[in-house]
C-alpha positions as CSV (number, residue, x, y, z in Angstrom):
1,M,1.5,31.8,-8.1
2,I,4.4,34.4,-7.5
3,E,8.3,34.2,-7.2
4,E,9.3,35.3,-3.7
5,N,13.1,35.4,-2.4
6,G,14.3,32.6,-4.6
7,K,10.9,30.7,-4.2
8,L,8.1,29.8,-6.3
9,V,4.7,30.4,-4.0
10,I,1.5,28.9,-4.7
11,K,-1.6,30.7,-2.8
12,A,-5.1,29.3,-2.3
13,S,-7.6,30.7,-0.1
14,S,-6.4,28.4,3.3
15,T,-3.1,27.0,2.2
16,N,0.2,28.0,0.6
17,T,2.9,26.2,-1.1
18,E,6.7,26.8,-1.6
19,F,8.9,25.5,-3.9
20,S,12.5,26.1,-4.4
21,L,14.0,27.8,-7.9
22,Y,17.4,27.1,-9.1
23,D,19.1,29.6,-11.8
24,S,18.0,27.8,-15.2
25,E,21.4,29.0,-16.4
26,N,23.2,26.1,-14.2
27,F,20.8,23.5,-16.1
28,P,19.9,22.0,-19.5
29,V,17.1,23.4,-21.0
30,Q,14.5,20.8,-21.4
31,S,12.1,20.9,-24.2
32,K,8.5,19.4,-23.7
33,L,7.9,15.7,-24.8
34,E,7.8,15.4,-28.5
35,N,6.6,11.9,-28.9
36,G,4.6,9.3,-26.8
37,V,0.7,8.5,-26.3
38,E,-1.0,11.3,-24.8
39,Y,-4.3,10.9,-22.1
40,V,-6.3,13.4,-20.7
41,F,-7.6,12.2,-17.0
42,E,-10.3,13.9,-14.9
43,K,-8.1,15.5,-12.5
44,E,-9.9,15.0,-9.2
45,K,-10.8,11.0,-9.7
46,L,-6.9,11.1,-10.6
47,L,-6.0,12.7,-7.8
48,N,-8.4,10.5,-5.4
49,D,-6.6,7.4,-6.5
50,I,-3.3,8.2,-6.7
51,E,-3.3,9.2,-2.8
52,N,-5.5,5.7,-2.2
53,V,-2.9,3.8,-4.2
54,K,0.7,5.5,-2.9
55,I,0.0,4.2,0.7
56,S,1.6,0.9,-0.5
57,A,5.0,2.6,-2.2
58,S,8.1,1.9,-0.4
59,P,9.4,5.3,1.0
60,N,12.8,4.2,0.5
61,P,14.4,5.8,-2.7
62,E,17.4,3.5,-2.6
63,N,14.7,0.9,-3.3
64,L,13.8,2.5,-6.6
65,A,12.2,-0.5,-7.8
66,V,9.1,-0.1,-5.6
67,N,9.6,3.3,-4.4
68,C,7.4,5.0,-7.4
69,I,3.4,4.0,-8.3
70,R,3.0,1.9,-11.2
71,M,0.6,3.1,-13.8
72,E,-0.1,1.1,-16.7
73,I,-3.1,1.4,-19.5
74,E,-4.8,-1.4,-21.2
75,E,-7.9,-2.7,-22.3
76,D,-9.1,0.4,-22.4
77,K,-8.2,0.4,-18.4
78,L,-6.2,2.7,-16.1
79,K,-4.3,0.4,-13.5
80,L,-2.6,1.8,-10.6
81,I,-0.5,-0.1,-8.5
82,S,2.0,0.4,-5.4
83,S,3.8,-2.4,-3.4
84,D,6.9,-2.0,-0.8
85,T,6.9,-6.3,-1.1
86,Y,5.0,-6.4,2.3
87,R,2.0,-5.1,1.0
88,L,0.1,-4.4,-2.7
89,T,-2.5,-1.6,-3.4
90,Y,-4.3,-2.0,-7.2
91,I,-6.8,0.5,-8.1
92,E,-8.5,0.2,-11.6
93,E,-10.7,2.5,-13.5
94,N,-12.3,2.1,-17.2
95,L,-11.2,5.2,-19.7
96,D,-13.6,8.0,-20.7
97,D,-14.6,6.7,-24.3
98,A,-12.7,9.7,-25.4
99,Q,-9.4,8.3,-24.5
100,K,-10.1,4.4,-25.7
101,G,-8.2,2.7,-28.4
102,K,-5.0,4.4,-27.9
103,E,-1.6,2.6,-27.2
104,N,-1.1,1.1,-24.2
105,L,1.4,2.6,-21.5
106,S,3.7,1.3,-18.9
107,L,5.6,2.9,-16.5
108,S,7.0,3.4,-12.9
109,I,6.4,7.3,-11.9
110,P,9.1,8.2,-8.9
111,L,7.2,8.8,-5.4
112,K,9.1,12.1,-5.4
113,T,7.4,13.0,-8.7
114,I,4.1,11.9,-7.1
115,D,4.1,13.9,-4.1
116,G,4.8,16.7,-5.7
117,L,2.0,16.4,-8.4
118,I,-0.4,15.7,-5.9
119,K,0.5,18.8,-4.0
120,I,-0.1,20.5,-7.5
121,M,-3.3,18.7,-8.0
122,K,-4.9,19.9,-4.7
123,L,-3.9,23.7,-5.6
124,I,-4.5,23.9,-9.3
125,D,-8.5,24.7,-10.2
126,E,-8.7,22.6,-13.3
127,E,-10.8,19.8,-14.4
128,N,-8.4,17.9,-16.3
129,I,-5.1,16.5,-16.5
130,T,-3.0,15.5,-19.3
131,V,-0.8,12.8,-19.3
132,K,1.8,11.7,-21.9
133,S,4.8,9.2,-21.8
134,D,7.4,8.0,-24.3
135,G,7.9,5.1,-21.7
136,S,11.3,6.7,-20.3
137,K,9.7,10.3,-19.4
138,V,6.7,11.3,-18.4
139,F,5.0,14.6,-19.0
140,F,1.9,16.1,-16.9
141,Q,0.4,19.0,-18.1
142,F,-2.3,21.7,-16.8
143,S,-2.9,25.2,-18.6
144,N,-0.5,26.9,-16.9
145,V,1.8,24.3,-15.1
146,E,3.9,21.4,-17.1
147,I,6.0,18.8,-15.2
148,L,8.3,16.4,-17.1
149,T,10.5,13.6,-15.2
150,R,12.4,10.5,-16.2
151,T,10.6,7.1,-15.4
152,I,12.1,4.3,-13.3
153,D,13.4,1.8,-15.4
154,L,13.6,-0.9,-13.3
155,Q,11.2,-4.1,-12.7
156,F,8.2,-3.6,-11.1
157,P,7.2,-6.7,-8.9
158,D,4.8,-9.2,-10.8
159,Y,1.5,-8.0,-9.5
160,K,-0.7,-10.1,-12.0
161,S,1.0,-13.0,-10.7
162,I,-0.3,-12.2,-7.0
163,L,-4.0,-10.8,-8.8
164,N,-4.2,-14.0,-10.7
165,N,-2.7,-16.5,-8.5
166,S,-3.9,-15.5,-4.8
167,Q,-6.2,-18.7,-3.4
168,H,-8.5,-17.8,-0.3
169,N,-11.6,-20.2,0.9
170,K,-12.7,-17.8,3.8
171,K,-14.5,-14.8,3.8
172,I,-15.0,-12.2,6.4
173,L,-17.6,-9.1,6.3
174,L,-17.5,-6.4,8.9
175,N,-18.7,-2.8,9.2
176,T,-16.2,-0.4,8.2
177,K,-16.3,2.4,10.9
178,D,-17.1,-0.8,13.6
179,F,-13.9,-2.1,12.2
180,L,-11.6,1.0,12.1
181,S,-12.8,2.3,15.4
182,V,-11.4,-1.4,16.8
183,L,-8.1,-1.0,14.5
184,R,-7.5,2.7,15.9
185,R,-7.8,1.6,19.8
186,T,-5.2,-1.1,19.1
187,A,-2.9,0.4,16.8
188,I,-2.3,2.6,20.1
189,F,-1.1,-0.1,22.0
190,V,0.9,-2.3,18.9
191,R,3.1,0.6,17.5
192,D,6.0,-0.5,20.2
193,N,5.1,-4.1,19.9
194,K,8.9,-5.6,20.2
195,E,7.7,-8.9,18.7
196,A,6.5,-7.4,15.8
197,K,5.7,-3.6,15.3
198,N,2.2,-2.9,14.6
199,G,1.4,-6.4,14.8
200,G,-2.2,-7.6,16.0
201,I,-3.5,-11.3,16.4
202,F,-7.0,-11.6,14.7
203,N,-8.8,-14.4,16.0
204,F,-12.0,-15.2,13.4
205,A,-14.7,-17.7,14.9
206,N,-18.2,-17.8,15.6
207,N,-19.2,-14.6,13.7
208,K,-17.1,-12.5,15.6
209,L,-13.5,-11.2,15.5
210,L,-11.3,-11.1,18.9
211,L,-8.7,-8.6,18.2
212,T,-5.5,-8.7,20.7
213,G,-3.1,-6.2,20.8
214,T,0.0,-6.0,23.2
215,S,2.3,-3.2,24.5
216,E,5.1,-3.7,26.9
217,N,2.8,-3.0,30.4
218,A,-0.4,-3.6,28.6
219,Q,-3.1,-5.8,26.6
220,I,-6.3,-4.5,24.9
221,K,-9.1,-6.9,23.4
222,E,-11.3,-5.8,21.1
223,E,-14.5,-8.1,19.5
224,I,-17.0,-7.0,16.9
225,V,-19.8,-8.9,15.0
226,T,-18.6,-10.1,11.8
227,I,-20.5,-12.1,8.9
228,Q,-18.0,-15.3,8.2
229,E,-17.9,-17.8,5.4
230,G,-15.7,-20.6,5.7
231,G,-13.9,-22.2,8.5
232,D,-12.7,-20.5,11.8
233,L,-8.8,-18.7,12.0
234,K,-6.6,-16.8,14.0
235,I,-3.8,-14.9,12.2
236,S,-1.4,-12.3,13.2
237,L,-1.6,-8.9,10.7
238,N,-0.1,-5.4,10.2
239,V,-2.8,-3.0,12.2
240,R,-1.1,-0.3,10.6
241,F,-1.1,-1.5,7.3
242,L,-4.9,-2.6,7.8
243,L,-5.6,0.8,8.8
244,D,-3.7,2.5,5.9
245,Y,-6.3,0.9,3.4
246,I,-9.8,0.6,5.0
247,S,-9.3,4.6,5.8
248,T,-9.9,5.0,2.2
249,I,-12.8,2.7,1.9
250,E,-16.1,4.8,1.0
251,G,-18.7,1.4,1.6
252,K,-20.0,0.7,4.9
253,V,-19.0,-3.2,4.5
254,T,-15.5,-4.4,4.4
255,V,-14.2,-7.5,3.0
256,L,-11.4,-9.6,4.2
257,E,-10.4,-12.6,2.2
258,L,-8.2,-15.3,3.7
259,L,-6.6,-18.9,3.6
260,N,-4.4,-19.4,6.3
261,N,-2.2,-17.9,8.8
262,K,0.6,-17.6,6.4
263,S,-1.1,-16.7,2.9
264,S,-1.5,-13.1,2.0
265,V,-5.2,-11.6,2.7
266,I,-7.2,-9.6,0.6
267,V,-8.9,-6.2,1.4
268,K,-11.5,-4.6,-0.2
269,D,-15.1,-2.8,-0.1
270,E,-18.0,-4.6,-1.0
271,D,-19.4,-1.7,-3.2
272,N,-15.6,-1.6,-5.2
273,D,-14.5,-4.3,-7.3
274,K,-12.2,-1.8,-8.8
275,S,-9.9,-1.6,-5.8
276,L,-7.8,-4.3,-4.3
277,Y,-5.4,-4.9,-1.5
278,F,-3.0,-7.5,-0.8
279,T,-1.2,-7.7,3.1
280,M,1.3,-10.5,4.2
281,P,0.3,-11.8,7.7
282,L,3.0,-11.5,11.0
283,A,4.9,-14.6,12.6
284,L,3.7,-12.7,16.0
285,R,3.9,-15.1,19.0
286,E,0.7,-14.8,21.8
287,S,2.0,-13.4,25.0
């Protein structure tokens, strides 16, 4: 790290990142966080979870309650949640033995802070990151970098009710690689859909998915094989939202759980029950 022309420059083998610097005399001195509960996490695992969960956070800073990532620690588990009220991502990890038995933690971290933290975590070659919070502030510490920020003091959506009360009677298994391919091709057509931007029609029937996407001047239809449990269903979903999450799935099989064309859809990796994605359907009229 070096200072050049009023900026802090962090140089890595293939990346340079710059941060603006300000005269410290113009700002009050902020000490470290003296009180609060402290946890230590494996940096790479936490970085991966944060990057995966932030896809559902609202990018709108005026909607502070959801312009954040929710971090909760309870029952010896780390829970990361984000939601823009149209979709929700939930990731859960078991704490290492050394971190178990501590006080619970519950806080909303601003998305702007999260974006800066991700940049620094990618540049710094360290195994662990320390996270300490008293509820109103959160402190991130590496060996030579410290970040202190206020948390968002607004009520986060009641994600636990969503997790506990969702009802589904249909289950669809899809090859992740094949599903991603058809979603990417369809996304090109539906990104400017006038009726519902990014909306596609998903018709599940007879162990097949027929996916239809429409633009102003063209239409695409894609069909792939599925394994279907439960009745047939035609539903409109946001193709871009599905791409965002399924692109993070490492397993070979993606699972969709559905009820009807007006209820939320659960998306998950068949091999990972620690991560869930909820997305609401669209009211998309067939052309």
